[in-house]
N, C-alpha and C positions, 0 to 999 in steps of 0.2 A: 271550227272551234270556237265560242265564246266561253268565257271563265266567268263564272259568278263572283262577286265580291264576297261570298263566305269563302269558294275553292281559293281564291287569290289571298287571303287573310291566313289560310289553312297553310298556303305556301310560306307565305311570309314568318309564320311563328317555325315552321321547321328548318327554313333556311337559319334564323336566328339563336337554335340550340347549338349549344357549344361542340357537339360532337362532329354536327355539320359543318361549324366553322373550323376546325380541326381538320378536317377533310377535305375542305377548300383551301385551305393554310397549304397541306401536303401536296396537292395537285397544282397550285400557283408555284410552289419550290421545284417541284419535279420538272414540270415545263419549263421554267426559268433555267433550271441545269440543262436539260436535253438540248432547249432551240437557244441557248446562250443569249437569252433575252433576261433584262432586268424590268418587272411590272412597276417597280420606284421610278426608274428612267422613263418608261412610257409614261406614266401618270404624270410626270412632272411637266413634258412638254404639253398636255393639255389643260387649259386654263378656261372652266366656263363662263360664258360670257354671262351678265349681268342681263336678266331676264326684264323688260319693262310690260306690266301690263297695257293690254290693248281694251279701253273701255269705247262703249257708245258713242260718246260724244265726239271722239277722235274721226268717226267714220267721214265725216266731210272733207277732212283734208289730209286723209291718210289713203295713199294706191296701194292696192294689192299686188305685188310681181311675180309671175308664174311664167313657165316657157319651159319647153325640153320634150313637149308633149305631142301627142299627135295632134292634126290642125282641128279634127271632131273634138277632141278630149279639151284642148285648149278654149275652144268657143264654148263647149259646155258649161266649163267651170266659170269661165266669162259672165254668161247667162245666169249661173246660178249666184255666184257673189252679187251681181250688181242688182237680181231681183232682191237679193236681202237687204240691200240699203250701200253695200260697199262700191269705191272705185275701184276699177282694175286696169292693169297693162299687160299685153301679152309681151313678152320677151321675145325677141324674134332668135329663131334656131340659127346660127352661123352653118354657110352654104362650107362646099370643100375648097372654093375660092377666094374666104377669108383668111 
């Protein structure tokens, strides 16, 4: 089910309300006490990597890697991306002997 932009923005308005924020903080605190997990400790381990923009002028010298899909899905994606001007390479799936 797709959500419209208006629906998403109304949901964001609801989440940003002080009452909802209070309920979320209470739930976070309750879960942390029940499970013995500190959300701060979990969040400190994750550091979001810097996202670099991918521009059209980088297409000729950038290769998109993908793998782990079925044979047909990999070749479908390869064909789609190459028809759009991207270079692609399928990363082989390791076998049980690897």
